[in-house]
C-alpha positions, 0 to 999 in steps of 0.5 A: 756905908754906901750913899748910893748903890745900883744893882743889876741896873738896866737903863733905856729910853723908850723901848731901846735898851741903852745900858745893862747889868750895871752894879756899883756903890758910891761911898762917902769920899767917892767921885764916880765919873761916868763917861761914854760917847754921845747917846750912850745913856749917861743922862738917862742913867743919872735920871734913873739914879734920881728917880725921874726915869724907872730902870728897865731892870735892877734896883737903885738905893739912894738916901732921902731926897733931902740928902742929895742934889741933882743938877741936869742939863737944863739947870732948872732956872726960871728964865724971867727971874734973877739969879737970887730970886731963882735961888730963893724960889728953889729954897722955898720949894725945899723948905729952907726958908731964907738961907744966906745966898750972898756967900754962894753968889760971891763964891760963884762970881754971881754977886753982880748978876744976882738981879739980872734975868737968867735969860740974859746970862751966858750959858756959863753964867747959867751953869754957875747959877745952878751950881750955887744950889750946891753951896746954899744947901750942902748935901752928902750926895751930888748927881751932876749931869755934864756940869762942865758944859758952858763953863770957862777955864775959871769956872772949871777950876772953881767946880774942881774946888767944889768937888774937892771940898765935897769929898773932903767933907765925906760927901760923894759925887756921881758926875757925867762929863766928856772932859777930864774932871778938875781938882785933885780927887783921890778916890776918883773912879771912871766908869766907861759906859758902852 
């Protein structure tokens, strides 16, 4: 059974149509890699899939909000808070109480940075802090917009491990990236957006 379906989907920005006639389904174990040149509409498509932007036409069926994660370009981090406080604040907004943050911070190499204000972190460290949400609260569907941006080689490899683990646990991923995706992803589909 599909975790996400798009049917006859058209996406625009303002009054400009970017993509039209998109149809796809994402099932447990799938990775759908959305590719295309800058400005083609990859981020706008992700925004439609998560419900931040209405489609120009067509429909999207996705699971309940508590069953998917979205990580966008801006990471959704408060620049003045530390990494751990950002995660705790996000957990409270999700109604998660006090989950164990330490394993996620250690896995992403952030344990020594957990008290540092996010504004003092590098782009790659900020990206890792955003990705920590994937581990703090596992969910079946991930919608990731350019998650490789800012990551060094070690960070890219780590994201590859997380992708492999997600699909091995019958989760699914929709991901935009200009780069080849890391990890051995058996059910990887590439959709070239034109």
